C-alpha positions in Angstrom: 22.1 9.5 22.5 19.9 11.7 24.8 21.2 14.8 22.9 20.3 13.2 19.6 16.7 12.5 20.7 16.5 16.0 22.2 17.6 17.5 18.9 15.1 15.3 17.1 12.3 16.5 19.4 13.3 20.1 18.6 13.4 19.4 14.9 10.0 17.8 14.8 8.3 20.5 16.9 9.9 23.5 15.4 7.4 25.8 13.7 9.8 26.8 11.0 10.3 23.1 10.2 6.6 22.7 9.4 6.3 25.8 7.1 7.3 26.4 3.5 7.7 24.2 0.5 10.5 22.2 2.3 8.5 22.0 5.5 7.1 18.8 7.1 3.5 19.7 6.2 4.3 20.0 2.5 6.5 16.9 2.4 3.9 14.9 4.3 1.2 15.9 1.8 3.5 14.9 -1.1 4.3 11.5 0.6 0.6 10.8 1.2 -0.2 11.7 -2.5 2.4 9.3 -3.8 1.4 6.5 -1.4 -2.4 6.7 -1.7 -2.4 7.2 -5.5 0.0 4.3 -6.0 -2.1 2.0 -3.7 -5.3 3.1 -5.4 -3.9 2.2 -8.8 -2.6 -1.1 -7.5 -6.0 -1.9 -6.0 -7.7 -1.2 -9.3 -5.3 -3.6 -11.0 -4.9 -6.3 -8.3 -8.4 -6.5 -6.7 -10.3 -7.5 -9.9 -7.5 -9.9 -10.8 -7.6 -11.6 -7.4 -11.4 -11.8 -7.5 -11.4 -13.2 -11.0 -8.9 -16.0 -10.4 -10.4 -16.8 -7.0 -13.9 -17.0 -8.5 -13.1 -18.9 -11.6 -10.0 -20.8 -10.5 -8.4 -20.0 -13.8 -5.0 -18.4 -14.2 -4.1 -18.9 -10.5 -0.7 -20.4 -11.2 0.3 -17.6 -13.6 -1.1 -14.8 -11.4 0.5 -16.1 -8.2 3.9 -16.6 -9.9 3.7 -13.1 -11.5 2.9 -11.7 -8.0 5.9 -13.5 -6.5 8.0 -12.1 -9.3 6.7 -8.6 -8.6 7.7 -9.0 -4.9 11.2 -10.0 -5.9 11.8 -7.0 -8.2 14.4 -4.5 -6.8 12.4 -1.3 -6.3 15.3 1.1 -6.8 16.5 -0.9 -9.9 13.0 -0.7 -11.4 12.9 3.1 -10.8 16.2 3.5 -12.5 15.1 1.3 -15.4 11.9 3.2 -16.0 13.7 6.5 -15.4 16.2 5.7 -18.2 13.4 4.6 -20.6 10.9 7.5 -19.8 13.0 10.3 -18.5 12.8 12.4 -15.3 9.3 12.2 -14.0 7.2 10.7 -11.3 6.3 7.8 -13.6 9.2 5.6 -12.5 8.3 6.1 -8.9 4.6 5.2 -9.4 5.5 2.2 -11.6 7.8 0.8 -8.8 5.3 1.5 -6.0 2.4 -0.1 -8.0 4.5 -3.1 -8.8 5.3 -3.5 -5.1 1.7 -3.2 -4.0 -0.1 -5.4 -6.6 1.4 -8.8 -5.4 0.1 -8.4 -1.8 -3.4 -7.4 -3.0 -3.6 -10.2 -5.6 -2.4 -13.0 -3.3 -4.5 -12.0 -0.3 -7.6 -11.5 -2.5 -7.1 -14.9 -4.1 -6.4 -16.5 -0.6 -9.6 -14.9 0.7 -11.7 -16.2 -2.2 -10.3 -19.7 -2.0 -11.0 -19.8 1.7 -14.7 -19.4 1.2 -16.5 -22.7 2.0 -17.6 -24.4 -1.3 -20.8 -25.6 0.4 -21.7 -21.9 0.9 -21.2 -21.2 -2.7 -23.2 -24.2 -3.8 -26.0 -23.2 -1.5 -26.1 -19.7 -3.0 -26.2 -21.2 -6.5 -28.9 -23.6 -5.3 -31.0 -20.6 -4.4 -30.9 -19.4 -7.9 -28.0 -16.9 -7.7 -26.0 -16.3 -10.8 -22.2 -16.2 -11.0 -21.8 -12.5 -10.5 -24.3 -12.5 -7.6 -22.4 -15.3 -5.9 -19.2 -13.4 -6.4 -20.5 -10.0 -5.1 -23.0 -11.1 -2.4 -21.3 -14.2 -1.0 -17.7 -14.7 -1.9 -16.5 -11.1 -1.7 -18.1 -10.3 1.7 -16.6 -13.5 3.2 -13.2 -12.9 1.7 -13.2 -9.2 2.8 -11.1 -9.7 6.0 -8.2 -11.2 4.0 -8.7 -8.6 1.2 -8.4 -5.8 3.7 -5.3 -7.4 5.2 -3.7 -7.4 1.7 -4.6 -3.7 1.3 -3.0 -2.9 4.6 0.1 -4.8 3.8 0.3 -3.1 0.4 -0.2 0.4 1.8 2.4 0.0 4.5 5.0 -1.3 1.9 4.2 1.6 -0.4 4.4 4.2 2.4 7.8 2.9 3.4 9.1 2.7 -0.1 7.7 6.0 -1.3 10.9 7.6 0.0 12.5 6.6 -3.3 10.7 9.6 -4.9 13.6 11.6 -3.4 16.1 9.3 -5.1 15.0 10.8 -8.4 14.9 14.4 -7.1 11.2 14.6 -6.2 9.6 15.3 -2.8 8.0 13.4 0.0 9.4 12.5 3.4 12.3 10.7 1.7 13.7 14.1 1.0 14.8 14.4 4.6 16.5 11.0 4.5 18.4 11.6 1.3 19.2 15.3 2.0 20.2 14.4 5.6 22.6 11.7 4.4 24.1 14.1 1.8 24.6 16.7 4.5 25.6 14.2 7.2 22.7 15.5 9.3 21.7 12.5 11.5 18.8 14.4 13.1 17.2 15.1 9.7 17.7 11.5 8.6 16.2 10.2 11.8 13.4 12.7 11.6 12.4 11.6 8.1 12.5 7.9 9.2 10.3 8.6 12.2 7.8 10.6 10.1 7.6 7.7 7.6 7.0 5.2 10.3 4.4 7.4 11.9 2.5 7.8 8.6 2.6 4.0 8.0 1.2 3.3 11.5 -1.5 6.0 11.2 -2.7 4.7 7.9 -2.6 1.1 9.0 -4.8 2.1 12.0 -7.2 3.8 9.8 -7.6 0.8 7.5 -7.9 -1.5 10.6 -10.7 0.7 11.9 -12.4 0.6 8.5 -12.0 -3.2 8.5 -13.6 -3.5 11.9 -16.5 -1.2 10.8 -17.1 -3.2 7.6 -17.0 -6.5 9.5 -19.4 -5.2 12.2 -21.7 -3.9 9.5 -21.7 -7.2 7.7 -22.3 -9.1 11.0 -25.3 -6.9 11.8 -26.7 -7.4 8.4 -26.2 -11.2 8.6 -27.9 -11.2 12.1 
């Protein structure tokens, strides 16, 4: 075991391992591209949907059940299905990653909106605020902590699952996992897994810091 971790340390710190199109730097950039783009697309889809159903109370049953259905989808199966329909491209990977991320964003946004005290919304309307003003100036800021939690969950899931890009012969950190398994190179497999975990933790910490900044900024404005 000690020898394995020693080899892993050498693999991670080797200069040659970080250079070139197969190097860690390039694979890391690919993985971040897949993960961040998929999460951004999922946010564009899921955030307005969650805000809408939370604000109006309409379509909640359908949206939440569709979100649950999305969570139950087998990611690799979805990749294969879209791959067979659309051919070899990154489209199946992005479809699967977005489908994985949308449920967490929708459900947490909806939960955050429904957690807003109705008396606060009534008071805002009593002051003459219109529907969109109540949504943007009252409900959304109060729901933001749960919304950010949903984004963090979605991003972590996407980062962990983006390794499937290598399953259909594309790049990312999953390349080390799949190539290592094919070559029976345990150090390479473990190295890929460690890198994926490190990226997930780093991005989660970044979003946590952003969440604290937004909360502090909102608290100062309220005060």
